[in-house]
N, CA and C atoms of all chains as a GROMACS GRO file, in nm:
protein
  552
    1UNK      N    1  11.274   8.942  10.153
    1UNK     CA    2  11.137   8.959  10.101
    1UNK      C    3  11.122   8.879   9.971
    2UNK      N    4  11.025   8.791   9.961
    2UNK     CA    5  11.010   8.713   9.838
    2UNK      C    6  10.961   8.802   9.725
    3UNK      N    7  11.000   8.766   9.603
    3UNK     CA    8  10.962   8.852   9.491
    3UNK      C    9  10.818   8.824   9.447
    4UNK      N   10  10.775   8.699   9.463
    4UNK     CA   11  10.638   8.665   9.429
    4UNK      C   12  10.585   8.575   9.538
    5UNK      N   13  10.467   8.601   9.586
    5UNK     CA   14  10.407   8.518   9.689
    5UNK      C   15  10.260   8.512   9.654
    6UNK      N   16  10.213   8.394   9.611
    6UNK     CA   17  10.078   8.384   9.559
    6UNK      C   18  10.063   8.489   9.450
    7UNK      N   19   9.961   8.571   9.462
    7UNK     CA   20   9.941   8.670   9.356
    7UNK      C   21   9.989   8.809   9.396
    8UNK      N   22  10.098   8.812   9.475
    8UNK     CA   23  10.158   8.940   9.514
    8UNK      C   24  10.296   8.953   9.451
    9UNK      N   25  10.324   9.070   9.393
    9UNK     CA   26  10.456   9.097   9.339
    9UNK      C   27  10.518   9.210   9.420
   10UNK      N   28  10.633   9.182   9.483
   10UNK     CA   29  10.703   9.282   9.563
   10UNK      C   30  10.803   9.356   9.476
   11UNK      N   31  10.796   9.487   9.476
   11UNK     CA   32  10.883   9.569   9.392
   11UNK      C   33  11.011   9.604   9.467
   12UNK      N   34  11.125   9.571   9.407
   12UNK     CA   35  11.254   9.605   9.465
   12UNK      C   36  11.329   9.699   9.374
   13UNK      N   37  11.461   9.678   9.361
   13UNK     CA   38  11.543   9.775   9.289
   13UNK      C   39  11.584   9.730   9.148
   14UNK      N   40  11.524   9.619   9.100
   14UNK     CA   41  11.552   9.578   8.962
   14UNK      C   42  11.484   9.672   8.862
   15UNK      N   43  11.519   9.661   8.735
   15UNK     CA   44  11.449   9.743   8.634
   15UNK      C   45  11.300   9.708   8.633
   16UNK      N   46  11.214   9.808   8.610
   16UNK     CA   47  11.068   9.787   8.613
   16UNK      C   48  11.021   9.669   8.530
   17UNK      N   49  11.085   9.644   8.414
   17UNK     CA   50  11.037   9.538   8.325
   17UNK      C   51  11.039   9.400   8.391
   18UNK      N   52  11.132   9.375   8.485
   18UNK     CA   53  11.135   9.248   8.557
   18UNK      C   54  11.003   9.227   8.632
   19UNK      N   55  10.953   9.335   8.692
   19UNK     CA   56  10.830   9.324   8.772
   19UNK      C   57  10.706   9.324   8.682
   20UNK      N   58  10.714   9.397   8.571
   20UNK     CA   59  10.604   9.393   8.473
   20UNK      C   60  10.585   9.248   8.426
   21UNK      N   61  10.698   9.182   8.397
   21UNK     CA   62  10.692   9.043   8.352
   21UNK      C   63  10.631   8.953   8.460
   22UNK      N   64  10.669   8.976   8.585
   22UNK     CA   65  10.615   8.896   8.696
   22UNK      C   66  10.463   8.914   8.706
   23UNK      N   67  10.415   9.037   8.690
   23UNK     CA   68  10.270   9.063   8.700
   23UNK      C   69  10.197   9.000   8.580
   24UNK      N   70  10.255   9.019   8.461
   24UNK     CA   71  10.192   8.965   8.340
   24UNK      C   72  10.184   8.812   8.349
   25UNK      N   73  10.289   8.751   8.405
   25UNK     CA   74  10.291   8.605   8.422
   25UNK      C   75  10.177   8.560   8.513
   26UNK      N   76  10.153   8.635   8.621
   26UNK     CA   77  10.041   8.603   8.711
   26UNK      C   78   9.908   8.609   8.636
   27UNK      N   79   9.890   8.716   8.560
   27UNK     CA   80   9.763   8.730   8.486
   27UNK      C   81   9.750   8.622   8.378
   28UNK      N   82   9.863   8.577   8.321
   28UNK     CA   83   9.858   8.473   8.218
   28UNK      C   84   9.816   8.339   8.276
   29UNK      N   85   9.840   8.320   8.407
   29UNK     CA   86   9.788   8.201   8.475
   29UNK      C   87   9.639   8.224   8.498
   30UNK      N   88   9.587   8.173   8.608
   30UNK     CA   89   9.442   8.187   8.630
   30UNK      C   90   9.408   8.301   8.724
   31UNK      N   91   9.502   8.390   8.749
   31UNK     CA   92   9.479   8.501   8.842
   31UNK      C   93   9.396   8.611   8.778
   32UNK      N   94   9.295   8.659   8.849
   32UNK     CA   95   9.219   8.775   8.802
   32UNK      C   96   9.257   8.900   8.880
   33UNK      N   97   9.339   8.881   8.985
   33UNK     CA   98   9.381   8.996   9.066
   33UNK      C   99   9.527   8.978   9.105
   34UNK      N  100   9.605   9.083   9.091
   34UNK     CA  101   9.745   9.080   9.131
   34UNK      C  102   9.773   9.201   9.219
   35UNK      N  103   9.842   9.178   9.332
   35UNK     CA  104   9.877   9.287   9.423
   35UNK      C  105  10.022   9.329   9.399
   36UNK      N  106  10.044   9.456   9.379
   36UNK     CA  107  10.179   9.510   9.362
   36UNK      C  108  10.214   9.587   9.489
   37UNK      N  109  10.320   9.542   9.558
   37UNK     CA  110  10.356   9.604   9.685
   37UNK      C  111  10.496   9.661   9.682
   38UNK      N  112  10.515   9.774   9.751
   38UNK     CA  113  10.648   9.834   9.759
   38UNK      C  114  10.660   9.918   9.885
   39UNK      N  115  10.785   9.944   9.921
   39UNK     CA  116  10.816  10.030  10.036
   39UNK      C  117  10.920  10.134   9.994
   40UNK      N  118  10.918  10.249  10.063
   40UNK     CA  119  11.024  10.350  10.046
   40UNK      C  120  11.038  10.396   9.902
   41UNK      N  121  11.163  10.407   9.858
   41UNK     CA  122  11.190  10.462   9.724
   41UNK      C  123  11.134  10.374   9.612
   42UNK      N  124  11.108  10.246   9.639
   42UNK     CA  125  11.054  10.157   9.536
   42UNK      C  126  10.908  10.188   9.503
   43UNK      N  127  10.844  10.275   9.583
   43UNK     CA  128  10.703  10.309   9.561
   43UNK      C  129  10.683  10.369   9.421
   44UNK      N  130  10.774  10.457   9.381
   44UNK     CA  131  10.762  10.518   9.247
   44UNK      C  132  10.767  10.410   9.138
   45UNK      N  133  10.854  10.311   9.158
   45UNK     CA  134  10.867  10.204   9.060
   45UNK      C  135  10.740  10.116   9.057
   46UNK      N  136  10.676  10.099   9.173
   46UNK     CA  137  10.551  10.022   9.177
   46UNK      C  138  10.443  10.091   9.092
   47UNK      N  139  10.438  10.224   9.098
   47UNK     CA  140  10.341  10.298   9.017
   47UNK      C  141  10.376  10.283   8.869
   48UNK      N  142  10.506  10.291   8.836
   48UNK     CA  143  10.549  10.267   8.696
   48UNK      C  144  10.503  10.130   8.648
   49UNK      N  145  10.524  10.027   8.731
   49UNK     CA  146  10.488   9.890   8.692
   49UNK      C  147  10.337   9.879   8.670
   50UNK      N  148  10.258   9.932   8.764
   50UNK     CA  149  10.111   9.925   8.750
   50UNK      C  150  10.065   9.995   8.623
   51UNK      N  151  10.125  10.111   8.594
   51UNK     CA  152  10.088  10.185   8.474
   51UNK      C  153  10.128  10.110   8.347
   52UNK      N  154  10.249  10.054   8.346
   52UNK     CA  155  10.295   9.981   8.227
   52UNK      C  156  10.208   9.858   8.203
   53UNK      N  157  10.171   9.786   8.309
   53UNK     CA  158  10.089   9.666   8.293
   53UNK      C  159   9.952   9.702   8.237
   54UNK      N  160   9.884   9.798   8.300
   54UNK     CA  161   9.745   9.827   8.259
   54UNK      C  162   9.741   9.901   8.126
   55UNK      N  163   9.846   9.974   8.093
   55UNK     CA  164   9.848  10.054   7.970
   55UNK      C  165   9.890   9.971   7.850
   56UNK      N  166   9.998   9.892   7.868
   56UNK     CA  167  10.062   9.830   7.752
   56UNK      C  168  10.054   9.677   7.745
   57UNK      N  169  10.032   9.610   7.858
   57UNK     CA  170  10.051   9.465   7.855
   57UNK      C  171   9.927   9.383   7.886
   58UNK      N  172   9.844   9.426   7.979
   58UNK     CA  173   9.720   9.352   8.010
   58UNK      C  174   9.607   9.453   8.003
   59UNK      N  175   9.562   9.478   7.880
   59UNK     CA  176   9.472   9.592   7.860
   59UNK      C  177   9.338   9.578   7.932
   60UNK      N  178   9.295   9.453   7.959
   60UNK     CA  179   9.169   9.437   8.030
   60UNK      C  180   9.185   9.455   8.182
   61UNK      N  181   9.307   9.473   8.228
   61UNK     CA  182   9.330   9.494   8.372
   61UNK      C  183   9.326   9.643   8.407
   62UNK      N  184   9.275   9.671   8.526
   62UNK     CA  185   9.268   9.808   8.574
   62UNK      C  186   9.315   9.816   8.719
   63UNK      N  187   9.346   9.939   8.762
   63UNK     CA  188   9.376   9.960   8.903
   63UNK      C  189   9.244   9.956   8.979
   64UNK      N  190   9.233   9.862   9.074
   64UNK     CA  191   9.107   9.848   9.146
   64UNK      C  192   9.111   9.924   9.278
   65UNK      N  193   9.226   9.922   9.344
   65UNK     CA  194   9.236   9.990   9.472
   65UNK      C  195   9.382  10.023   9.499
   66UNK      N  196   9.406  10.133   9.569
   66UNK     CA  197   9.542  10.170   9.610
   66UNK      C  198   9.537  10.204   9.758
   67UNK      N  199   9.624  10.142   9.836
   67UNK     CA  200   9.634  10.179   9.978
   67UNK      C  201   9.777  10.216  10.012
   68UNK      N  202   9.792  10.321  10.094
   68UNK     CA  203   9.925  10.355  10.143
   68UNK      C  204   9.927  10.340  10.294
   69UNK      N  205  10.046  10.322  10.350
   69UNK     CA  206  10.057  10.304  10.493
   69UNK      C  207  10.199  10.328  10.538
   70UNK      N  208  10.223  10.298  10.665
   70UNK     CA  209  10.357  10.314  10.722
   70UNK      C  210  10.396  10.183  10.790
   71UNK      N  211  10.511  10.129  10.754
   71UNK     CA  212  10.562  10.009  10.821
   71UNK      C  213  10.676  10.050  10.913
   72UNK      N  214  10.687   9.979  11.024
   72UNK     CA  215  10.800  10.002  11.113
   72UNK      C  216  10.901   9.891  11.085
   73UNK      N  217  11.022   9.928  11.041
   73UNK     CA  218  11.121   9.825  11.013
   73UNK      C  219  11.242   9.842  11.104
   74UNK      N  220  11.322   9.735  11.118
   74UNK     CA  221  11.438   9.742  11.206
   74UNK      C  222  11.563   9.760  11.120
   75UNK      N  223  11.646   9.858  11.156
   75UNK     CA  224  11.770   9.881  11.081
   75UNK      C  225  11.875   9.779  11.125
   76UNK      N  226  11.986   9.773  11.050
   76UNK     CA  227  12.094   9.682  11.085
   76UNK      C  228  12.150   9.711  11.224
   77UNK      N  229  12.137   9.838  11.268
   77UNK     CA  230  12.186   9.875  11.401
   77UNK      C  231  12.084   9.842  11.510
   78UNK      N  232  11.970   9.787  11.472
   78UNK     CA  233  11.870   9.751  11.573
   78UNK      C  234  11.772   9.862  11.606
   79UNK      N  235  11.786   9.979  11.540
   79UNK     CA  236  11.690  10.087  11.563
   79UNK      C  237  11.564  10.061  11.481
   80UNK      N  238  11.452  10.118  11.524
   80UNK     CA  239  11.332  10.104  11.442
   80UNK      C  240  11.311  10.231  11.360
   81UNK      N  241  11.264  10.213  11.239
   81UNK     CA  242  11.253  10.324  11.145
   81UNK      C  243  11.119  10.313  11.073
   82UNK      N  244  11.055  10.427  11.049
   82UNK     CA  245  10.928  10.423  10.977
   82UNK      C  246  10.952  10.436  10.827
   83UNK      N  247  10.882  10.354  10.751
   83UNK     CA  248  10.896  10.362  10.606
   83UNK      C  249  10.757  10.352  10.542
   84UNK      N  250  10.733  10.435  10.441
   84UNK     CA  251  10.603  10.434  10.374
   84UNK      C  252  10.589  10.310  10.286
   85UNK      N  253  10.465  10.267  10.268
   85UNK     CA  254  10.438  10.151  10.183
   85UNK      C  255  10.319  10.179  10.093
   86UNK      N  256  10.310  10.101   9.986
   86UNK     CA  257  10.196  10.112   9.896
   86UNK      C  258  10.153   9.971   9.854
   87UNK      N  259  10.024   9.952   9.837
   87UNK     CA  260   9.972   9.829   9.774
   87UNK      C  261   9.877   9.873   9.664
   88UNK      N  262   9.909   9.831   9.542
   88UNK     CA  263   9.823   9.862   9.427
   88UNK      C  264   9.758   9.731   9.382
   89UNK      N  265   9.627   9.726   9.386
   89UNK     CA  266   9.554   9.605   9.344
   89UNK      C  267   9.512   9.620   9.199
   90UNK      N  268   9.562   9.529   9.115
   90UNK     CA  269   9.524   9.527   8.974
   90UNK      C  270   9.425   9.412   8.952
   91UNK      N  271   9.319   9.437   8.878
   91UNK     CA  272   9.220   9.331   8.854
   91UNK      C  273   9.166   9.341   8.713
   92UNK      N  274   9.120   9.227   8.662
   92UNK     CA  275   9.054   9.227   8.531
   92UNK      C  276   8.916   9.164   8.546
   93UNK      N  277  10.673  12.448   8.756
   93UNK     CA  278  10.557  12.396   8.829
   93UNK      C  279  10.542  12.472   8.962
   94UNK      N  280  10.425  12.528   8.989
   94UNK     CA  281  10.409  12.603   9.113
   94UNK      C  282  10.408  12.506   9.231
   95UNK      N  283  10.455  12.552   9.345
   95UNK     CA  284  10.462  12.462   9.460
   95UNK      C  285  10.324  12.450   9.527
   96UNK      N  286  10.246  12.556   9.523
   96UNK     CA  287  10.111  12.550   9.578
   96UNK      C  288  10.019  12.621   9.481
   97UNK      N  289   9.904  12.559   9.454
   97UNK     CA  290   9.809  12.620   9.363
   97UNK      C  291   9.673  12.587   9.420
   98UNK      N  292   9.603  12.686   9.472
   98UNK     CA  293   9.482  12.661   9.546
   98UNK      C  294   9.513  12.558   9.654
   99UNK      N  295   9.436  12.452   9.657
   99UNK     CA  296   9.463  12.353   9.762
   99UNK      C  297   9.540  12.232   9.710
  100UNK      N  298   9.630  12.257   9.616
  100UNK     CA  299   9.716  12.150   9.564
  100UNK      C  300   9.861  12.176   9.604
  101UNK      N  301   9.927  12.074   9.653
  101UNK     CA  302  10.070  12.085   9.685
  101UNK      C  303  10.145  11.990   9.592
  102UNK      N  304  10.236  12.047   9.512
  102UNK     CA  305  10.317  11.969   9.419
  102UNK      C  306  10.446  11.926   9.487
  103UNK      N  307  10.474  11.797   9.485
  103UNK     CA  308  10.593  11.745   9.554
  103UNK      C  309  10.712  11.745   9.458
  104UNK      N  310  10.821  11.810   9.501
  104UNK     CA  311  10.943  11.812   9.422
  104UNK      C  312  11.055  11.744   9.498
  105UNK      N  313  11.176  11.798   9.488
  105UNK     CA  314  11.292  11.729   9.544
  105UNK      C  315  11.341  11.788   9.677
  106UNK      N  316  11.261  11.878   9.737
  106UNK     CA  317  11.300  11.930   9.869
  106UNK      C  318  11.276  11.822   9.976
  107UNK      N  319  11.329  11.846  10.097
  107UNK     CA  320  11.301  11.750  10.206
  107UNK      C  321  11.150  11.742  10.231
  108UNK      N  322  11.099  11.623  10.267
  108UNK     CA  323  10.955  11.603  10.286
  108UNK      C  324  10.891  11.706  10.379
  109UNK      N  325  10.963  11.751  10.484
  109UNK     CA  326  10.902  11.841  10.581
  109UNK      C  327  10.856  11.972  10.518
  110UNK      N  328  10.923  12.019  10.412
  110UNK     CA  329  10.878  12.140  10.343
  110UNK      C  330  10.736  12.123  10.292
  111UNK      N  331  10.708  12.006  10.237
  111UNK     CA  332  10.576  11.980  10.178
  111UNK      C  333  10.473  11.948  10.287
  112UNK      N  334  10.519  11.882  10.393
  112UNK     CA  335  10.428  11.859  10.507
  112UNK      C  336  10.379  11.993  10.559
  113UNK      N  337  10.473  12.088  10.574
  113UNK     CA  338  10.437  12.221  10.622
  113UNK      C  339  10.338  12.289  10.528
  114UNK      N  340  10.359  12.274  10.396
  114UNK     CA  341  10.268  12.335  10.299
  114UNK      C  342  10.127  12.276  10.311
  115UNK      N  343  10.118  12.145  10.333
  115UNK     CA  344   9.986  12.080  10.347
  115UNK      C  345   9.920  12.124  10.477
  116UNK      N  346   9.997  12.122  10.586
  116UNK     CA  347   9.942  12.162  10.716
  116UNK      C  348   9.893  12.306  10.712
  117UNK      N  349   9.965  12.392  10.642
  117UNK     CA  350   9.926  12.532  10.628
  117UNK      C  351   9.791  12.543  10.557
  118UNK      N  352   9.770  12.461  10.453
  118UNK     CA  353   9.642  12.460  10.382
  118UNK      C  354   9.530  12.418  10.477
  119UNK      N  355   9.552  12.314  10.554
  119UNK     CA  356   9.448  12.268  10.647
  119UNK      C  357   9.423  12.370  10.758
  120UNK      N  358   9.528  12.445  10.796
  120UNK     CA  359   9.512  12.547  10.901
  120UNK      C  360   9.426  12.663  10.854
  121UNK      N  361   9.421  12.684  10.720
  121UNK     CA  362   9.329  12.782  10.665
  121UNK      C  363   9.191  12.720  10.665
  122UNK      N  364   9.109  12.753  10.569
  122UNK     CA  365   8.973  12.699  10.569
  122UNK      C  366   8.957  12.578  10.477
  123UNK      N  367   9.068  12.516  10.437
  123UNK     CA  368   9.060  12.402  10.347
  123UNK      C  369   9.022  12.274  10.422
  124UNK      N  370   8.927  12.199  10.366
  124UNK     CA  371   8.895  12.068  10.423
  124UNK      C  372   8.951  11.957  10.337
  125UNK      N  373   9.007  11.995  10.222
  125UNK     CA  374   9.065  11.895  10.132
  125UNK      C  375   9.192  11.951  10.070
  126UNK      N  376   9.297  11.871  10.068
  126UNK     CA  377   9.423  11.911  10.006
  126UNK      C  378   9.469  11.800   9.912
  127UNK      N  379   9.509  11.838   9.790
  127UNK     CA  380   9.558  11.742   9.692
  127UNK      C  381   9.710  11.742   9.691
  128UNK      N  382   9.769  11.625   9.704
  128UNK     CA  383   9.915  11.611   9.698
  128UNK      C  384   9.948  11.544   9.566
  129UNK      N  385  10.025  11.613   9.481
  129UNK     CA  386  10.055  11.561   9.348
  129UNK      C  387  10.204  11.544   9.326
  130UNK      N  388  10.242  11.439   9.254
  130UNK     CA  389  10.384  11.417   9.223
  130UNK      C  390  10.397  11.337   9.095
  131UNK      N  391  10.517  11.344   9.038
  131UNK     CA  392  10.552  11.268   8.918
  131UNK      C  393  10.685  11.198   8.939
  132UNK      N  394  10.702  11.085   8.870
  132UNK     CA  395  10.833  11.018   8.867
  132UNK      C  396  10.883  10.980   9.006
  133UNK      N  397  11.012  11.004   9.029
  133UNK     CA  398  11.073  10.962   9.155
  133UNK      C  399  11.014  11.033   9.277
  134UNK      N  400  10.950  11.147   9.257
  134UNK     CA  401  10.892  11.221   9.370
  134UNK      C  402  10.766  11.153   9.424
  135UNK      N  403  10.717  11.049   9.354
  135UNK     CA  404  10.595  10.979   9.398
  135UNK      C  405  10.615  10.919   9.538
  136UNK      N  406  10.733  10.858   9.562
  136UNK     CA  407  10.759  10.801   9.695
  136UNK      C  408  10.752  10.908   9.802
  137UNK      N  409  10.805  11.026   9.772
  137UNK     CA  410  10.803  11.136   9.869
  137UNK      C  411  10.661  11.184   9.895
  138UNK      N  412  10.576  11.181   9.791
  138UNK     CA  413  10.435  11.222   9.808
  138UNK      C  414  10.365  11.130   9.908
  139UNK      N  415  10.395  10.999   9.900
  139UNK     CA  416  10.337  10.904   9.995
  139UNK      C  417  10.390  10.932  10.136
  140UNK      N  418  10.521  10.959  10.147
  140UNK     CA  419  10.578  10.996  10.278
  140UNK      C  420  10.505  11.117  10.335
  141UNK      N  421  10.483  11.219  10.252
  141UNK     CA  422  10.419  11.342  10.299
  141UNK      C  423  10.276  11.314  10.345
  142UNK      N  424  10.200  11.238  10.266
  142UNK     CA  425  10.062  11.205  10.303
  142UNK      C  426  10.058  11.129  10.435
  143UNK      N  427  10.150  11.034  10.451
  143UNK     CA  428  10.154  10.955  10.574
  143UNK      C  429  10.193  11.041  10.694
  144UNK      N  430  10.293  11.130  10.676
  144UNK     CA  431  10.336  11.215  10.788
  144UNK      C  432  10.224  11.310  10.830
  145UNK      N  433  10.152  11.365  10.732
  145UNK     CA  434  10.044  11.460  10.763
  145UNK      C  435   9.932  11.390  10.840
  146UNK      N  436   9.884  11.276  10.787
  146UNK     CA  437   9.768  11.212  10.850
  146UNK      C  438   9.805  11.142  10.981
  147UNK      N  439   9.930  11.101  10.993
  147UNK     CA  440   9.972  11.027  11.113
  147UNK      C  441  10.010  11.122  11.227
  148UNK      N  442  10.088  11.227  11.192
  148UNK     CA  443  10.150  11.306  11.299
  148UNK      C  444  10.103  11.450  11.309
  149UNK      N  445  10.044  11.507  11.204
  149UNK     CA  446  10.024  11.651  11.206
  149UNK      C  447   9.879  11.696  11.198
  150UNK      N  448   9.797  11.630  11.119
  150UNK     CA  449   9.655  11.668  11.109
  150UNK      C  450   9.576  11.540  11.132
  151UNK      N  451   9.560  11.506  11.260
  151UNK     CA  452   9.509  11.372  11.293
  151UNK      C  453   9.366  11.348  11.243
  152UNK      N  454   9.289  11.455  11.225
  152UNK     CA  455   9.151  11.437  11.177
  152UNK      C  456   9.146  11.421  11.024
  153UNK      N  457   9.261  11.435  10.958
  153UNK     CA  458   9.265  11.418  10.812
  153UNK      C  459   9.294  11.272  10.775
  154UNK      N  460   9.236  11.228  10.667
  154UNK     CA  461   9.258  11.093  10.616
  154UNK      C  462   9.281  11.095  10.466
  155UNK      N  463   9.337  10.985  10.415
  155UNK     CA  464   9.348  10.968  10.270
  155UNK      C  465   9.210  10.935  10.217
  156UNK      N  466   9.158  11.020  10.128
  156UNK     CA  467   9.023  10.997  10.078
  156UNK      C  468   9.026  10.923   9.944
  157UNK      N  469   9.125  10.955   9.862
  157UNK     CA  470   9.133  10.890   9.731
  157UNK      C  471   9.277  10.898   9.680
  158UNK      N  472   9.316  10.796   9.604
  158UNK     CA  473   9.448  10.796   9.541
  158UNK      C  474   9.430  10.759   9.395
  159UNK      N  475   9.483  10.840   9.306
  159UNK     CA  476   9.480  10.804   9.163
  159UNK      C  477   9.620  10.807   9.106
  160UNK      N  478   9.648  10.709   9.019
  160UNK     CA  479   9.776  10.709   8.949
  160UNK      C  480   9.748  10.722   8.799
  161UNK      N  481   9.848  10.769   8.727
  161UNK     CA  482   9.831  10.788   8.583
  161UNK      C  483   9.965  10.802   8.515
  162UNK      N  484   9.960  10.834   8.389
  162UNK     CA  485  10.081  10.855   8.309
  162UNK      C  486  10.071  10.989   8.239
  163UNK      N  487  10.171  11.074   8.257
  163UNK     CA  488  10.176  11.202   8.187
  163UNK      C  489  10.280  11.192   8.076
  164UNK      N  490  10.253  11.262   7.967
  164UNK     CA  491  10.350  11.269   7.859
  164UNK      C  492  10.422  11.404   7.874
  165UNK      N  493  10.552  11.402   7.895
  165UNK     CA  494  10.624  11.528   7.910
  165UNK      C  495  10.728  11.542   7.800
  166UNK      N  496  10.772  11.667   7.777
  166UNK     CA  497  10.870  11.690   7.672
  166UNK      C  498  11.007  11.710   7.734
  167UNK      N  499  11.108  11.637   7.683
  167UNK     CA  500  11.243  11.652   7.735
  167UNK      C  501  11.306  11.779   7.678
  168UNK      N  502  11.422  11.815   7.733
  168UNK     CA  503  11.495  11.933   7.685
  168UNK      C  504  11.532  11.918   7.538
  169UNK      N  505  11.548  11.792   7.494
  169UNK     CA  506  11.584  11.767   7.354
  169UNK      C  507  11.461  11.768   7.262
  170UNK      N  508  11.342  11.788   7.320
  170UNK     CA  509  11.222  11.794   7.237
  170UNK      C  510  11.154  11.660   7.216
  171UNK      N  511  11.210  11.554   7.278
  171UNK     CA  512  11.145  11.423   7.268
  171UNK      C  513  11.032  11.414   7.371
  172UNK      N  514  10.934  11.328   7.344
  172UNK     CA  515  10.830  11.309   7.445
  172UNK      C  516  10.860  11.183   7.525
  173UNK      N  517  10.827  11.190   7.655
  173UNK     CA  518  10.862  11.082   7.746
  173UNK      C  519  10.745  11.058   7.839
  174UNK      N  520  10.719  10.932   7.871
  174UNK     CA  521  10.610  10.900   7.962
  174UNK      C  522  10.660  10.898   8.105
  175UNK      N  523  10.586  10.959   8.195
  175UNK     CA  524  10.625  10.959   8.336
  175UNK      C  525  10.500  10.932   8.421
  176UNK      N  526  10.517  10.847   8.522
  176UNK     CA  527  10.404  10.814   8.609
  176UNK      C  528  10.371  10.932   8.700
  177UNK      N  529  10.244  10.939   8.740
  177UNK     CA  530  10.200  11.045   8.830
  177UNK      C  531  10.110  10.988   8.938
  178UNK      N  532  10.099  11.062   9.047
  178UNK     CA  533  10.006  11.024   9.155
  178UNK      C  534   9.935  11.148   9.206
  179UNK      N  535   9.809  11.132   9.244
  179UNK     CA  536   9.739  11.238   9.318
  179UNK      C  537   9.677  11.172   9.441
  180UNK      N  538   9.716  11.224   9.557
  180UNK     CA  539   9.662  11.174   9.684
  180UNK      C  540   9.572  11.283   9.742
  181UNK      N  541   9.443  11.253   9.759
  181UNK     CA  542   9.350  11.350   9.816
  181UNK      C  543   9.337  11.327   9.965
  182UNK      N  544   9.373  11.430  10.041
  182UNK     CA  545   9.359  11.425  10.186
  182UNK      C  546   9.238  11.508  10.226
  183UNK      N  547   9.156  11.458  10.317
  183UNK     CA  548   9.037  11.533  10.358
  183UNK      C  549   9.012  11.513  10.506
  184UNK      N  550   8.946  11.612  10.567
  184UNK     CA  551   8.905  11.595  10.706
  184UNK      C  552   8.756  11.619  10.719
   0.00000   0.00000   0.00000
């Protein structure tokens, strides 16, 4: 999974500040909207990142929309497994 | 923190099915709206619970609104700490 794709930042298992920096970098360019996406246990970290960005780093940005869903992923054993997902849209 | 308060279900560290059951029980009564709330690492589980309820258990229910925020909590040492929160409103 790429960490940044256009104006999307995918949240993984690094410390939240890595992703905060990625989002802030997008806003520092010409982006007015950044999508923060995560699956499974990283969902909590995605909310942390969105809160840290809008609260402390890009004050004119707000949460515009939040969607949750379920993705079907394939395990290493070839089984399919359901995992929750979130997309948080930040905009200024 | 109470586990159920009116039509609110607070997500803690139990297996997701405990909370799915609590939400389904609320809908089985006369509730048309149930709020699922969580903080910190339990946020991912709250999304799992909302997805399991609307996908598999109360098919006429949908996610109506999602809000995220930051709560200030006090640690055992008396320090204050910021923790992310989520409220997922399910309605039918």
